[in-house]
N, C-alpha and C positions, 0 to 999 in steps of 0.2 A: 683737772681741777685742783684737788687736794693736794697732790704732790708739787706743782706748780706753786700754792700759797705756801706752803709748808719750808719749799726752798727758798719763796722771795722772805720769809720771817726770819730764816735763819740767816740768810746773805745778809738781808736790808734792817727790816725792820727791828730784829732785835738788837743789832748795834747802836740803830738812831734811838731807839728806847734807852738804852743803857746811858746813852749820853744826855738825855734830858733827865734822868734820875739822878745823874751824878751832879748835873748843874742844881738840883732841887737844895743839896746839902749849903746850899748859899739863900742866905734870907732876901727878902725882895729888896731890902735898901743896899746889901750887900751887891747883889746882881746888880742894880741901879749904877752905885758906884763904881764896880768895873768898867760897865759900858759906856756912860759918860765922861770917864776918863780922857784927856786928853789923847794920849797916846793911843787908846783903842781906837777912839773917834777917827783918828787920821790916820792909821792901819786900815780900818773898814774902807774910810774914803778913797784912799790910793788904789785898793784892791777892788771896790766894785766899779770906782770910775774909770779908772784905766781899760778894766776887763770889759765894759760896756763899749768903750771908745774902742778898742782895739776889733770888737767883735763887729763893730759896726764897718770898721774900714774893712773886715775880712769879706763883709757880705757885698762891700762893692767890689773888693779887687777879686775876690771870689768868683763873681759874678760873670768878670770878662774874662778870668781865666777858662771858665766852665764854656763859656762862648766861643774860645779860641780852638780849646780843645776839640769841641763838638764839630764845629760848624766849618772850620776849617781843615785842610791838609796840606803840612807844611814838612819840610824835612828835620827832623827828630823830634817829632809830636810824640812819639812813645814813649821818647827818651823824658820830657818835660812833664808827662802823665804820669811817670813813676817817681820823678821827681817832687813831685807833689806826698807823695806818701812817705817822702824820708821825716816827718817830724813826728810820727805814727813809731816808726821803728828805731829813730834815736833813742838813747837814754836822755832822760833830762838833763842831768848834770855836764853829758857831754853836749849837749846844748847850749847850755849855760856858757860853759868855757869859750867854744866856739863863737860865741857873740859877743862875749866881754873880749877877746881878742880882736877880734874885727872891728869893734867899734871904740876900741881904748883909742887915748889921745894919739897913740904912736901906729894903729891899727890901720890896715888898708881903706876902709872907709873912717874910722873917728879920725885921721890924721886930715884928711880935706874938710871933714867937716868942723873940726877944732881950728884950722884955717879960716875958716867962717865965721868963727865964735859959738858954733852950736855942738854942745859937749852931750854926749848919748849914753855912754857907759857911766855907771854908779850915778843915775839920775834917774827920777821919775821917766824920763824920755827911755831910758833903758829897759825899765820893765815894760812900757808901753809896744817896743820893739819885740820884745821875748814873747810876750802873749801874741802879738800877730802872729809870730811865725809858728809857735803852736797851735794855734788855732784855725790858720787857712787850710787844711785838708778837711775840717771837719764841714765846711761851707762846700767847698768843692765836691766833695765825696756825695753831698745831700742832693747839690740842685744837679750834678752831672747825668744820673737816670733819668731824673725826671724830663731833661732836655733833650736826651737822646729818643725818648719816647715821644717826642712833640713834632708831628708830621710839618717838614716845611711847607707844605702844599696849603696849610691853612694861614701860612704868612704869607704866600703867592695870592692866593683867594683874597684876603683884604687887600693886597698891592692892586687886582683885578676890578676892585670895588671902589679904588679911589683913595684909598688910605695911604699916607706918607709914611715913612718909615718909623719916625717917632710915634706916630698915632699907632701902627703894627706893635710895635714894641710895648705901649704902654696900655693896650685894649684888649690884645691878644695875648701876647708872651709872657707880659708880668703877672696878668690874675690866674695864670696855668703855671707859673712857677712859683707864685706866694706861699703856698704851704711847704714849699721846700726849703725856701730864702729861710721862713721865720723858722723851722726846724733847724738848718744850720746856723741862724743868728744862735739860736738858744743852745746848741750843743756847742760853740763856739765859745760863747760867754759863761758858760757852766765848766769850762773845759779851763779858762783862763782866771776864774775865780780862785779855783783851788789850786793854781798851779804852782809848785816850790822849788824844784830842781834847780829849772831853768831861768829861775826870777832870781834869786838870792846872789849869784856869781854877777848878774849884771846891774844889779839894783844899789849896790852901796849899803843898805840897809841902816839908814841913818833914822833913829826913832823922828815920827813926826816929819818926816821928810820924805824917807824913800824907803819905809819900812811896810812889807805886806802884812793883811792878816794872819796867813798862815804861819808865817815867821815867827809872830807875834806869841803866838800857841805854841810853838817848839820850844819859846823863850820860857815862857810861864812853864811847862813841862819838864824843863831844865829844872828849874826854881822848883818843882815839886809842889807848885801851885795847882792843883790838879782841877779844881773845883774853876779857878780863875780862866785855864784854857778851856775847859767844857764852856762855859758861859761866852764865850766868844767865837765857840764853834758853833752853838746854838743859834745865835744871831746869823752867822754866815748861813746856816742850813735853812733857816726860816726866812731869811730876805731872798736866797736863791731858788727855794720852792715857789716862793709867791711870784717872783719873775718868770720863772719857768713856766708856770700855771696858767699864768700871763698871756705868754705868748704860745702855747699850747691853744689857748682857748681862741686867740687871734687867728690862730693855725685851721683850727675847724672852722670857723667865719669864712676864711678865704677860702677853705675846701667847699663848704657847702653854696658857695656863690659861683665855682666852675660848673657850668652847664652840663649835660650827662651828653655822650660820646655815643 
């Protein structure tokens, strides 16, 4: 226990404490002025709003992918299962460049979308796409082992008792998967909020439009305004912690409602 706590302190607690101590160099008025500025508020809105939206999309689409990979056998299934892990291994900068080239106005996907009047690259939509890309593996890999351990005979028993397919999904499958789904949602959200490399290339980085909070922190550091950067970082840390803590509490609540087998 002592070794674990010591290692946790060195790796996580001490750096976070240094972050908070650095922000104390600002007076409460200065701290509030930084956070209430239009540019900071818009950057936080873009980061947290799009990260949550991307996590929700990943929750739905990731669940569908997991269901197909676990419950069906089809040619190339192992290949598709391996492709899910590509965002884990791919450098974020490479992912950003690839997505930008793909969704640019002359890209393979950007050109047909541009013909429909939809612009992706260098807009908040591009940020949304990048966050979906880097977050999808967290949902898939969190839910997949739980669904694999879920005995299909439970669904067959529900069907034999007269339950429809949707009733089986809602009352049998989803309650069992709820803790894993919430964990995947929290992990995808946390990754998207702090993502930098894959987003800045496709974002456009226009202040008050498509500028993310991590980029604003880097800008403040390049301007040697370290206290300003740490103030924004502290807010991101606190908000992220509160959201993840709430999700974890929901996860525990959902886990407690699963009947023992």
